[in-house]
N, C-alpha and C positions, 0 to 999 in steps of 0.2 A: 817392418813387419817381422815378427818372431818366426824362427824356423822350427819351433816345436810347440806342442800344445801344453798349456800350463797345468792342466788338470790330469795329466798322464805321467806316472812316475817312470823311472828307468826300467822297470819290469813290464811296462805297458799296461799297468793297472790304474784304475781311477783313483785319484788322490786329491785331497783338499790342499790348496796352496798354503805354505807356511808364510804368514805375513808378520810374524813376531819381530823380525829384525827391522821392519819398516817404521818410519816415524808417522804419527798421525798428522794428516793434513786435511784442509777443507776440500771436500769432494762434491762435485755437482754433476748430475747427468740429466739430460733432457731427451725424451723419446716421443715419437708421434705415431699416429695411425688414423685410419678412416673407417667409418661404417657407411657403406654406400647402399642406398635404397632405390627401389623402383620409383619412378617419378610420381605415380599416383599415391603410393604409400607415404612418401616424403611430404607431399602436399597435405595429406590427411593428418600426419603428425604435426606439421607446422600449424595447421588450422586449430589443432587441439593444444597448442602451446607445449608440445612434446610431453604430454601427459596421457595416460590411459587408465584403465580401471586398476592397474597395479600401482599407480602413483606417477610422480615426476620421473620420466625416463632419464633425464640428464642428471638430476640430483642423486638418484639411486645409483647410476653408473659412477658418479664421482665418489660416493661413499664406498662402493664395492672396490673401486680402484685403490683407494687409500688403504682399505683393509688388506688388499692383496699385496701392496708394497710392503706392509709390515710383516707379511707372512712369506716373503720370497724365500728365505732360507729354509722354510718348511716345505716349499714346493720344488725347489731346485737343489738337489742333494749336495752339491759341492760349494754352494754359496755360504759365505760367512754371515753370522748374525751381526747386524750393525745397529748402533745407536743412531737412529735417524733424527735429524734436527728439523727437517722441513719436507712436506709432501704437498705438491700443488697439482691438481688436475683441472685442466680447462677443457670444456667440450663446447664447440661452437658450430652452429649450422653453416653449411656451405651449399653448393648447388647439388641438391639431392643427396647430401651426405652430412654426417656429423664428424667433425675433425677433432681428434683427441690429442692433447699434449700433456705430458706428465713430467714434472720437474722434481727431482729428489736431491736433498742435500744432507751431508753428514761431515763430521770430523773423525776420520777413521784411517786405518792402514790400507784399506782397499776400497775400490770404487763402488758406485751405486748404479751402474748401467743396467744390471739385471733387474734391480728394483724398479727403475723407470720403465723398462720394457714390460715388466709384469703388470705395472699399474695401467699402462695403455691396453694391454691384452685383456685383462679382466674387465676393464671399463667397456671395451668393445663387446666382449662376450655378454655382459649384462645388458647392453643395449639390444643385442640380438635376441636375448632371452625375453626381454620385455616387449619386443615387436614381432616375434616370429608368428604370432597368431594372425597377423595381417599379411605376411608373406614369408616364404622360405627363400625367396630370391633376394636376400640381403647379403652383401659381401663385406667381409672384414678384410682390409687390405693395407698395404704400405706401412706395416709396423716396422719402425727402424729407430736406431739411435741417431739423434740429431747432433748432439754434442756432449762432450765430457771434459771436465777440467779437474786438476788437483792431483793427478797421479804422475807416473813417470812420463806418459805420453798423453798430451791433450789431443782432442779430436773435434772437428767441426765439419759437418756435411756442407 
């Protein structure tokens, strides 16, 4: 574990990390999260094949998550613009929940953890938005990095 924050310079100011000296390597990050529903709401959604008057909840959330991954550097100020090579978002029903998993790949000088986490977050927010008319007792939870490879330190939960 590092003893200092990478996005704070020697004067204590926010700064983008200089990655120009690094070699480009294949980078992969996987993040996950959940949207948990009240039992009656989840039953209704499942009965309607996860569609409502706004359309397919799952497909809309997948598209929103992909768009968000591509916009991560616009949303998080100190993230680098990356040439992404793959974005995959899977949303699967569980017990009264939708489980989200986002995998992002690139060949770059810095990793794609923030992109994967952003994809999960915006997918979850989209699901909430599409279902909030049924209940506001919907919880977005457990958004976390599952694994990353290709940088100085690999990680796996």
